[in-house]
C-alpha positions in Angstrom: 27.0 27.3 17.5 24.9 26.5 14.6 21.5 26.9 15.8 21.0 29.6 18.6 17.9 28.1 20.2 16.7 24.9 21.4 14.6 22.6 19.0 13.4 19.0 18.6 14.4 16.9 15.6 12.0 14.2 14.5 13.0 11.5 12.4 10.5 9.2 10.9 10.3 6.5 8.5 7.4 4.9 6.5 7.6 1.9 8.7 4.3 -0.2 9.5 2.0 2.0 7.1 4.4 2.5 4.2 2.9 3.8 1.1 3.1 1.4 -2.0 3.8 3.5 -5.1 5.1 1.4 -7.7 5.0 -2.3 -8.9 8.5 -2.9 -7.2 7.0 -2.0 -3.9 4.2 -4.6 -4.4 6.6 -7.4 -5.3 8.9 -6.5 -2.3 6.1 -6.7 0.3 4.3 -9.8 -1.3 2.5 -11.5 1.7 2.2 -8.4 3.6 -1.1 -6.9 4.4 -2.1 -3.8 2.4 -4.9 -1.2 2.4 -5.9 -0.2 -1.3 -8.1 2.4 -2.3 -9.4 2.4 -5.9 -10.2 5.5 -8.2 -13.5 4.1 -9.1 -15.6 1.5 -7.1 -15.5 -2.0 -7.9 -19.0 -3.3 -7.2 -19.9 -0.9 -4.3 -16.6 -0.9 -2.7 -13.5 1.6 -3.0 -11.3 0.3 -0.2 -9.8 -3.1 -0.1 -7.7 -4.7 2.6 -5.9 -8.1 2.0 -2.5 -9.7 1.7 -0.3 -8.8 -1.4 0.0 -11.6 -3.8 1.8 -11.9 -7.2 2.4 -8.9 -8.9 3.9 -7.7 -12.2 4.7 -4.2 -13.9 0.9 -3.7 -14.7 -0.8 -4.7 -11.3 -1.0 -6.9 -8.5 -3.4 -9.3 -6.6 -4.8 -8.9 -3.4 -5.8 -12.1 -1.3 -8.8 -11.5 1.2 -9.5 -13.4 4.4 -12.7 -15.2 2.9 -10.2 -16.9 0.4 -11.1 -14.9 -2.5 -8.8 -12.7 -4.4 -8.9 -9.9 -6.9 -6.3 -8.4 -9.5 -5.7 -4.6 -9.5 -4.2 -2.8 -12.3 -1.9 0.1 -11.3 -3.7 2.5 -12.9 -7.0 1.8 -10.9 -5.3 2.5 -7.7 -5.6 5.8 -6.1 -3.7 5.0 -2.9 -2.2 1.9 -1.3 -0.3 1.3 1.9 1.0 -1.4 4.4 -1.4 -1.7 7.2 -1.6 -3.8 10.6 
C-alpha cells in the first residue's frame, strides 16, 4: 500500500472560468464571454465584460452588449478570464 490512510483526490480544470494569460488564449477563445480587469481605470471603470473579438500579439478587442467595443493592450490587463 502506497498511502496508509484514506484520502480524497480532487482534480480540477480551468473550465468555464479559465484564466486568459497570453495572446494565444484570446485568439483561441474568440467569441467567448470574458471578464477583464485593467491595471488603471479607463474612464472610471476597471472591470469590463464582453465577447472576445479580434486579437493579435499586442492585444485584443472586447465587444460589449450595447454594440460598442474597446481594444485592450496586453500590458493594460491585470487579470482576464472566461465567464458565463
